N, C-alpha and C positions, 0 to 999 in steps of 0.2 A: 631602656626597654620601651618598646612601642606599645602603647595601650590601645585596646580595641577601639575606643572612642575616637582615637586619632587616625585610624585607617582611612585612606582616601576613598571616596565613593566608587572609583573605578575598581579598586581592589575588592570591595564588597560585591560589586556587580559580577566580577569574575568568579568570586566564591559562590555566589548564588547560581550562576550559570553551571558551574561544575556540579554542585549539589543537586540541581534539578535533574541532571542526567543520571545521577548515581544514587542519591539518597534524598528523595523528595520529603520523606517524613522528617529528616534532619533539617531540611530547608524550612519546613513549616515551624519547627521549634525555633530556628534561628530568627524567623520573622517576628518573634515575640520578645526579642531582646530589648529593643527600644523603638521609638517612633521613626528615627532615621532608617534603621535597618528594615523596619516593616514597609516603609514607602519604597525602598529599593527592592525588597524581596517579593512583594505581592505580584508584580508582573511576571515573575518567574514561577511562583507558586501556581498561578492561575493561567499560565500560558496555554495549558490544555485542560478542558473540562471533559471528563469521562462520565457518561451516564451508563452505568453498568447494568447487566442482567440481574434482576432481583433474585433472592434466594427462593427456594421452593415454597416456603411459608409466607412469602410476601408478594404474591403474584397479583398485585393491584397497584393503582396509582395513588393510593392513600398517602398523603404527606408530600406528594411530588410538587404540587403548586406552591406550598409553603416554602419548600426548599428553593424553588426557582425565584420566588419573590425576594428571598434573603440575598440571593446572588445578584439579582438585577438592581437591588436597592443600593449596591455599592458600585459607584461609577469607576473606581479604580480597578475593580475586578472586570467590569464590563469592557473597559478600554484595554485590558491586558490580554484578553482571550484571543488566541490566534488559531487554536485547533479545537474543534468540537467533535467528539466521538460518541455517537449514540449506539450502544450495543445492547439491544433488548431482544436478541435472537436466541431461541432455544430449539435445537433440532428435534426435541422429543415432545414439546408441548407449546401451546400458544396462550397469550392473554385472551380473555374474553371481553375485556372492556375496551372502549374506544380511546384513542389518544386524547388526553385532556387539553383544554385550551392553553394551559401553561406551556405545553410542549411547543406550540407554534410561536408563542411569545419568546421562548428561549431560542428557537431556530433563527429568528430574524433580529436579535437584539445586540449582536456584537459587531460594531462598525469596522473593526480591524481584522476580522477573521480571515484566515488564508486557507484553511483546510477544514473540510467537512466530511465526516464518515458516518453514513447512515446504514445501520444494520438492523432492519426490522422485518417482521414477517410480512408476507404478501397481503395479509388481511388488512394491513394499514395503508397499503399502496393507494387504494381507491379513496380512502378518507383524505389522504394528503393531496391527491389530485383534485378532489372536490374543494378542499380548503384553498388551494392555489387558483381555482377556477380553470384548471387545465383541460377539463373535458370539453369545454366549448371555447377554448382560447385559440384563436388563429393568429394572434400577434406574436411572432417569434422574436420580436425586438424587445419585449417587455422583460425587465429584470427585477427580481425581488430581493436578491442577495447583494451585499455591498460589492463594489468593484475589486476590493482586495481579495475576494475569494477566488482562488485559482486552482484548487485541488479538491477532487471529489472521489470518494470511495462508496460504492453501492453494492448490494448483495447479488443482483442479477439485472438483466437487460430491461425488466419491467420498470425499473427506476430511472431509466435514462431520460425520462421526461424532465427530470430536475435540471439537466444541462441546458434546457431552454431558458432558464431564468437566471443564468449566470453570464456575466459580461464577457469575461476573457479566461476561459478554462485552459490550464496548461497541463494538468495531470488528471487522468481518469483511470480508476481501478475498479474492475468488476470482479467481485470476489468469488461468486458461485459457491455458496457454502455447502450445498448438498448435491447429491447426484440427481435429485428430483428437479433441480432447477433447469429451465430451458437453456439452449445454447446462449453463450455470452452476447452474441449480437447477430444481426442479419445485415444484408447489404444496405437496406434502407436506413437502418440505424447509423451505420458508418457514414453514409452519404449526408444525412442530416447533421451528424456530428461535425463533419468536415465543413459544411456550409456555415454552421453557427460558430464553430471554433476552429478555424483553419490553422491557427497557431499552436494547436495542441502539441506538446513536446513529449509527454509520457503516456503510454497506453498499456495496461496490463489486464489480462482476462484469462479465462480457462479454455479458450478455443484451442484447436489443434494447430501446431506449428507446421502447417503445410502450405504449399504454393498458393492455392486458391484463396486462403484466408489472408495471407500476407499481401498478395497483390490487391485484394479488395481494400485493405487498409491503406496501402501505399498510394492508391489512386485518390483517395479522399483526404488522407492525412500525410502529405509529403514532407511536412516539417518535423516529423517525429525524431526525437533524439534517443528515446528509450522505448523499447517494445518488449513485452513478455507475454507470449502465448504459452500458457502453462498446462494445456491439456495433453494427456498422454496419447501417443500415436497408436499404440497397440503392438501386437506381435506379428503382424503380417510381414513376411520376409521381403516383400517388394515395396514396402512403405516405410523405409527408414528416414529419420530426420536428415540424414546425409544427402538424400535425394532432393531435398527442398531448400538447401542452404543458399543457393545462388539467387533465390527470389528476394533475399534481403538487400541485394544491391539496388533494388528499386527505391530504397530509402537513403538518399545520399547524405543526409545529415545525422545518420544513426551513430551513436556513440556507445550504446549499451544494449545488449540482447540478453534476455533471461529465458532459460529453458527449464523444464521440469527435471526431476531426478533422472539419472541415466537409464534406469530400468523402464522408463516410460518413453524412451526415444526410438523404440523399434529397431535397436541395433544389435539384437541378439543377446542382451544381458538381462536375465530375468531371475534374480536371486530368490531363494525361498525365504519365508518369513516364519514367525512363531518360534516354537521350541527347536525346530530344525536348524535355526540360525543361532539363537541365543545359547543353546546348550553345546555348541560345537565351536570352540575357539579356533581350531585349525581352519574350519570352513569360513569363519569370519575373516581371517587373514587372507585366505585365497580370494574371497569375494571383494575385499578392499583393493587387492592388487588388480583384479579384473576391472573394477569400477574405475580405478585410476587409468588403466590402459584405454578403456573406452572413452573416458573423458579427454584424454590426450588426443585420440583420433578425432573427436569432435572439434577440439580447438584447432588442430592442424587443418581440418576441413574448412573451418571458418576463415582461417588465414588464406587458404587456397581459393575458396569459392566466393567469399564475401569481400575480403580485403584486397583482392587482386587489383592491379592498376585500373582506376576509374570507379572503384567501389568506395564505400564509406570508410572513414578512419576510426574504427572501433577502439575504444579505450578499455572497456570491461565486458566480460561475459560471465553470466551467472548460470551455474548448473546446480539445480536443487537449492541448497542453502550456502553454496560456496562461491565466492567471488574471485575471478581470475582477472588480473590486470595485465595490460599489454606493456611489456618492459622494454628497456633500452636495448636489450639483446635481440629484439625482434620476435619474442615469443610471449605467450600468455603464461603467467605464473600465479599460483595460488596466493592470494593476498589477504582476504578477509573472510569471516564467517558471519552469516546472517542469523541472528537470534531473535526470538519473540519473547518478550518479557511482560510482566504485569499480571494483574489478577486474571484477565481473560486472554493473555498472550496477544494483546492487540498492538503493543508497541514494538516496532521493528528497529533493531540496532545492528550496526555492522562493526564487528570487532576485528582489529588488526591481528595478523598472525606473524609472530616473530620468525625471521628467517624463512619467509614463505616459499622461497624457491627450493628449499631443502626439506620442507615438511611433507610427511606422508599424508595421503588422504585417509 
């Protein structure tokens, strides 16, 4: 019988990696077994630090600095963090207090961080710009974040100034959390982004997936491998997404395109919602069949308009939360489902679908 203490370090690392993705609480318990396990497990436990939205009765920064000091005092934790996710956004209310000094200490304390997600109210934008000296800063070569940071997620275009202080950004997500937010970008934003980060590979935002927007992006960011313009086109009969597919050919390195739900693509599919949908099983079946039909038309259009000779060699297309992979049979097939998990549904995972070619939508 093999005793736990005799397990090789590689086996323990594999176990920790698996538990981090599925049962973080169990991984934390495992880290307390003995010193060797703790040393192996801590980098997995603290791979991501999530600063969540406080509860209704805790809308203040009381205790925040103490918590941060405990984290930063442990160099194993500091060197383990790869992802920092700050989610202090609430669509219905705002904090009245300014960000504490400890917040900025946290922001710049992880030497190996690769991904930063900032989700804060606009009221904090000016404070952070002031802290960074951004208001009067004309030096676009100055970097404040470590060179390992290559992925950024922000709530809207007001926060794009953060890209100026990163050395080599490869992924940018503009989440646009509410309808009150301004458009995800303008042409000047994209031009400056292309100048500072010409090697950007992934770009997602809530803009419309129409020719004008795609061409503006392609001119400044020709090296994109993934693009997702998730804004809905609307119901105008002459403004279907099918009329704008060919513009994606201007991105020759493109491997993945992400679209919103089929009901937002302007293709004549506008299903009802509420009780009219949930209380009618027959209607749900018919709508599912129609959604599948429309999705297949979109995928065929992509093959015809985007992947024709001379176009990019796409590998995956995302429609809503469903991932379609380009198969050996020369067609896109349903392969994975995108799910959001965690307390604030901030963690995105893709789950494989068995027999994806035969599964119904």
